[in-house]
N, C-alpha and C positions, 0 to 999 in steps of 0.2 A: 404770424405767430400768435397774435391775439385770437385769430380764428381757431387755431389749434387749442388754445386755452378754453374758448367757449365750447368747442366740440368735446373736450375732456370733461368740462363741467356738466354738459348735457348727458354724457355717458354715465358720469358719476350719479347724477340725479335719477336717471332711469334705473341704474343698478340699485341705488338706495330705495327707490320706490318698489322695485321688485322684491328687495329684501324685506321691506316693511310688509308687503302683501303676504309673503311666505310666513313671516313671523306672526302675522294676524291669523292666518290659517292654522298654524301650529298652536297658537294660543286658544283658538276656538275649539280645536280638537282636544286640547288638554282640558278645557273647561267642560266639554261633553264627557270626557273620560272621568274627570273628577266628580261630575254629577252622578254618573253611573256607579262610581265607587261609593259615593255618599249613600245612594239608594241601597246598594248591596249591604253596606254597613248598618243601615237602619233595619233592614230585614234580618240581618245577623243578630243585631241587638235584641230584636223581638224574639227570635228563636232562642237566644241565650237565656232570656227571662223565662221562657217556657221550660227549657232544660233545667234551669236552676230550681224552678218550682217542682218539677218532677223528681229531681235529685233529692230535694229536701224531703218530699213525701217518701221516697224510697229509703232514705236514711232513717226516717222516723219509724217506718215499718220494720226495717232491719233491727233497729234498737229494741223495738217491742218484741220481735221474734227472739232476739238474743236473751232478753229478760225471761221470756217464757221458757226457753231451753234451759236456762240456769235454774229456774224454779223447779222444772220437771227433773232435772239432774239431781237436785237436792233431795227430792222425794224418792227418786230411784236409789240414791245412796242409803236412805233410811230402810228401804225394802231389802236391799242387798245386805245391810247390817243385820236385819231381822232374820233373813235366811241363813246368814252365817251363824247366828245364835241358835237357830233351830238345828243346824247341822251339828253344832257342839252338843246340844241336848240329845239328839239321836245317837251320837257317838258315845256319850256317857251311858245312855240306856242300853246300847249294844254291849258295852263293857260290863254293865251290871248283869245282863242276861248271861253273858259268857261266864262270869264268876259263879252265878247260881248253877249253871249247867256243869261247870267243872266241879263244883262242890258236890252236886248230886252224883256225878259219875264217880267221884272219889269215895263217897259213902257207899255206893252200890258195889264198887270193887272190894272195899274193905269188908262189907257184910254180904258177900256173895251167897253164902248158904242161907242166911236169914231172908235175903231177898227172894231166893228161889222158893223157900217155904211160904213166904207171903204170897207169891204168885200162885202157888199150888192151892193154898187156902182160899185165895180169891176165886180161882177157877171152880173149886168145890162149891163155894157159896153161890156162885152164879148158876151152876148146874142145879143146885137145890131150889133156887129161886125159880128157874125155868120149869122144873118139874111141878112145883107147887102151883105155878100159874097155869100150866097145862091141865092139872087135875081139877082146878076150880072152874075151868071152862066147860 
């Protein structure tokens, strides 16, 4: 029975040694994997610094562009307001011309005969002027 106990102890020692060998292999593979992960993370950190720098530059450019757009928008608002004022002025001018035209039409209708007389006298004066000019040549 003592032999059986020695035999069991030898089997246990061999199994334990095999277990230790496999654990060592697993730990070495884990160490290699962790080293690769560490290298990858270092590369990622470097890339993130570059991305952060580029993002900061892009944000600064975007802010400058937004300020420029706001400034130009304010200038455009002034132009639009000026054009609106010009439109009001033209509208008022058109209204004044319409009133003068209506007034002239009203006077012409009221004084039809006198207007016809004035046109006739104007025509006569123009004819006399043309004849005198032709005679002088």
